[in-house]
C-alpha positions in Angstrom: 59.2 105.4 108.4 59.8 103.4 112.0 60.6 106.7 113.9 63.2 107.7 111.3 63.6 111.3 109.3 65.4 112.2 106.2 67.7 115.2 106.2 69.4 116.8 103.3 72.5 119.0 104.4 72.3 123.0 102.8 76.4 123.2 102.4 77.5 119.7 100.7 73.5 118.9 99.6 74.0 115.3 100.6 71.2 113.6 103.0 71.1 111.5 105.7 68.7 109.7 108.3 68.4 110.4 112.0 66.2 107.9 113.8 65.0 109.6 116.9 65.2 107.5 119.6 62.9 106.3 122.7 62.6 109.0 125.1 63.1 107.4 128.7 62.1 109.2 131.9 63.4 108.5 135.2 62.3 109.2 139.1 63.9 112.2 138.8 61.9 113.4 135.8 58.9 112.0 138.1 60.2 114.3 140.7 60.3 117.1 138.4 56.7 116.1 137.4 55.5 116.1 141.2 57.3 119.6 141.9 55.8 121.3 138.4 52.0 119.8 139.3 52.2 120.6 143.1 53.5 124.3 142.0 56.8 123.9 143.7 59.0 124.6 140.7 57.9 126.1 137.4 59.0 125.3 134.2 61.7 128.2 134.2 63.3 127.1 137.5 63.4 123.5 136.1 65.3 124.5 132.9 67.7 126.2 135.2 68.2 123.4 137.5 68.6 120.8 135.2 70.1 122.5 132.4 67.3 121.2 130.0 65.5 123.0 127.3 61.9 123.7 127.3 60.8 121.5 124.9 62.8 118.5 126.2 61.0 119.0 129.9 57.8 119.2 127.9 58.0 115.8 126.1 59.1 114.2 129.6 56.3 115.5 131.1 54.2 114.2 128.2 54.5 111.0 128.7 53.0 111.2 132.4 50.0 113.2 131.4 49.4 110.6 128.7 49.1 107.9 131.7 47.3 109.2 134.8 46.8 107.5 137.6 43.5 106.6 138.7 42.1 106.8 142.2 41.5 103.2 142.7 45.1 102.8 141.9 46.7 105.4 143.8 44.2 103.8 146.7 46.2 100.2 146.9 49.5 101.9 147.3 48.5 105.1 149.6 45.3 104.1 151.2 43.7 107.3 153.1 43.6 106.8 156.9 40.1 106.5 158.7 38.9 107.4 162.2 36.3 105.5 163.6 33.8 108.1 163.2 34.1 110.1 160.1 32.0 112.6 157.9 32.0 112.5 153.9 31.5 115.5 151.0 31.4 115.3 147.6 31.5 118.5 144.8 32.2 118.7 141.8 34.8 120.9 139.7 33.3 121.3 136.2 35.7 121.6 133.1 33.4 123.8 131.2 30.9 122.1 128.7 33.2 119.0 128.6 32.0 117.4 131.8 32.6 117.7 135.7 35.8 116.0 138.0 33.7 114.4 141.1 35.8 115.1 144.2 34.8 112.5 147.2 36.5 113.5 150.6 36.9 112.5 153.8 36.2 115.8 155.3 37.4 114.6 159.1 40.9 113.6 158.3 40.8 115.9 155.2 42.2 113.4 152.6 40.8 112.7 148.9 39.3 109.8 148.9 38.2 109.6 144.7 37.9 111.2 141.9 36.5 110.6 138.2 35.5 112.6 135.4 31.8 112.2 134.3 29.7 113.9 131.5 27.6 115.8 134.7 26.6 115.7 138.3 24.0 113.4 138.1 22.3 110.3 140.1 23.9 108.0 137.9 27.2 109.8 138.0 27.2 110.0 141.8 25.9 106.5 142.7 28.8 104.8 140.0 31.3 106.6 142.2 29.4 105.4 145.8 29.5 101.8 144.6 33.2 101.8 143.6 34.0 103.5 146.7 32.2 101.5 149.5 34.1 98.1 149.0 37.4 100.8 150.2 35.7 101.7 153.3 36.2 100.3 156.6 33.0 101.5 158.2 29.8 103.6 157.4 30.5 107.6 157.5 28.8 109.2 160.6 27.3 112.0 158.6 27.3 114.0 155.1 27.7 117.5 154.2 27.3 118.8 150.6 25.5 121.5 148.6 22.4 119.5 148.8 21.8 118.3 145.0 19.1 116.2 144.6 21.3 113.7 142.8 23.8 113.8 145.7 21.1 113.4 148.5 19.6 110.5 146.4 22.9 108.6 145.7 24.2 108.7 149.2 20.4 107.7 150.7 21.0 105.1 148.1 24.4 103.6 149.2 24.6 104.7 152.9 20.9 104.5 154.1 19.6 106.9 156.8 22.6 109.3 157.6 22.7 112.7 159.0 23.0 114.6 156.1 24.3 118.5 156.4 23.2 121.0 154.0 26.5 123.1 153.2 25.3 126.8 154.9 28.3 128.6 152.2 26.1 127.6 149.7 23.3 128.3 151.2 25.0 132.3 152.2 25.6 132.4 148.5 22.3 131.5 147.3 20.5 134.1 149.5 23.2 136.6 148.2 22.4 135.8 144.9 18.5 135.9 145.2 17.8 139.0 147.7 19.8 142.4 146.2 21.3 144.2 149.1 20.0 147.4 147.6 16.5 146.2 147.3 13.9 149.3 147.8 11.6 146.7 149.4 12.4 146.5 153.2 10.7 143.0 153.0 13.8 141.7 151.0 16.4 143.4 153.2 14.5 141.9 156.4 14.7 138.3 154.7 18.7 139.0 153.6 19.3 139.8 156.7 17.6 136.8 158.4 19.0 134.5 155.7 22.5 135.6 156.3 22.3 135.2 159.9 21.9 131.5 159.7 25.7 130.9 159.7 25.8 132.2 163.4 23.8 129.7 164.7 25.4 127.4 167.0 23.1 126.1 169.7 19.5 124.6 169.5 18.1 127.9 171.5 19.6 130.0 168.7 18.1 128.0 166.1 14.5 128.6 167.9 15.2 132.3 168.2 16.1 132.4 164.1 13.0 130.4 163.4 10.8 133.0 165.3 12.4 135.6 163.4 11.7 134.0 160.1 7.8 133.4 161.3 7.8 137.2 162.6 9.0 138.1 158.9 6.3 135.6 157.2 3.6 137.5 159.5 4.7 141.0 158.7 5.4 140.5 154.7 4.1 137.1 154.1 1.3 139.0 151.3 4.5 140.0 148.8 5.0 136.1 148.3 1.6 135.2 147.2 1.2 139.0 145.2 0.5 138.3 141.6 0.9 140.3 138.1 -1.8 140.1 135.8 -1.4 140.7 132.1 -4.3 140.6 129.7 -3.2 139.5 126.3 -5.4 141.6 123.5 -4.2 139.5 120.5 -5.2 135.7 122.3 -7.6 137.5 124.7 -6.2 135.7 127.4 -5.3 136.6 130.9 -1.6 135.5 132.1 0.0 135.7 135.4 3.0 135.3 137.6 4.3 135.9 140.9 5.3 139.6 141.4 8.2 138.8 143.6 9.8 135.8 142.4 13.2 136.3 143.8 11.7 137.0 147.6 9.8 133.5 146.9 13.0 132.1 145.8 15.1 133.4 148.8 12.4 132.4 151.2 12.2 128.9 150.0 16.0 128.4 150.3 15.0 129.1 154.0 12.1 126.9 154.4 12.2 123.9 151.8 13.9 121.1 154.3 14.8 123.2 156.8 16.0 120.5 159.3 18.5 119.9 156.8 20.1 123.5 157.9 20.6 122.5 161.5 22.1 118.9 161.4 25.3 120.1 162.7 23.6 121.0 166.0 22.9 117.3 166.8 25.9 115.8 165.2 28.8 118.2 166.3 31.0 116.1 164.2 29.7 117.1 161.0 31.0 120.6 159.7 28.2 123.3 158.8 30.1 123.7 155.3 31.8 121.9 152.7 34.5 124.8 152.8 37.6 121.9 152.8 36.3 120.7 149.4 35.5 124.5 147.5 39.0 125.3 148.4 40.5 122.3 146.7 38.3 123.3 143.5 39.6 126.7 144.0 43.0 125.6 144.1 42.3 123.7 140.9 40.8 126.6 139.2 44.1 128.8 139.7 46.5 126.5 138.4 44.3 125.7 135.4 44.4 129.4 134.8 48.1 129.4 135.3 48.4 126.5 132.6 46.3 128.0 130.1 46.5 126.3 126.7 46.1 122.5 127.8 43.1 120.9 126.3 40.4 119.3 128.3 42.0 115.4 128.3 45.2 117.2 129.5 43.5 119.1 131.9 41.5 116.5 133.2 45.2 114.6 133.6 46.7 117.7 135.1 43.5 117.6 137.7 44.0 113.7 138.4 48.0 113.8 138.7 47.3 116.7 141.6 45.0 115.0 143.3 47.4 112.1 143.2 50.0 114.0 144.6 48.2 115.5 147.5 48.7 112.0 149.1 52.0 112.5 149.0 53.2 113.2 152.5 56.8 112.0 152.4 59.4 110.5 149.9 58.6 107.0 150.5 54.9 107.9 149.0 56.2 109.4 146.0 58.4 106.5 145.3 55.5 104.2 145.7 53.6 106.3 142.9 56.7 106.0 140.7 56.6 102.3 141.3 53.0 102.2 140.6 53.2 104.2 137.3 55.8 102.3 136.0 54.6 98.8 136.7 51.0 100.1 135.1 50.8 99.7 131.5 
């Protein structure tokens, strides 16, 4: 009871109790945890430096895992810098079926703005985060770059109103490769793949016009493939079914023609980048770090990612001390 445990001495057969003392942590433990999460030192190195057992170090780290700081709390002590004109981006890091960590970023200053753990990248989740974020913004973003999910588009337009929104060309490139096989026997597929992959090389409005003419020439030459249908007569139901013969070709074509102007927003707004690669790189780094620490339960994984994003704001030793004072003050 009360944290005490009873033991029996195997030599003298006498029993005794030992009350487990409350494990206290200091700023030095917080520094070790920062080095661990930031991958500056692994557990083996910390064992050598601190002359403590792995179990002791894990117990001290467990205290921080149980009480991560939220993005709103961190903002109050280390507010991200903003320029007069800046670009907003958002993307999610999925923890399998346990939900997604939404990460919001200032692309211009390369600063993480906000993060949250939600069930999906739904409109309600995006809108909820943006409503929580906007009171902190000194001014409206000059543009947005995203992977063009409907939930993101609707959430951004609801909160920011009419704002230039660039569709990430890296995602377009990836979708084209997925839809249009590299070694397809159809010349139409190979040609459309070349057209799709060339979109990342467009830097001027004249190059955009040339690219659109190239796509129009493809449609004139191979447009019949998009409308070709396959029919099947079911002898049991005596009904005839049909489907488009070249579904993947239609999919690739739609990627390049649906909301086409969103592919070229960057030509009219040079501040907006063509891709969301900066945030994608952060997601890739998170994936690598979680793989290096396999065995964590999903709540602990979220806690780890939350601390990783928190520590990404640390630029000086004073910033780390501010986070420590904040963590101590939070009950």
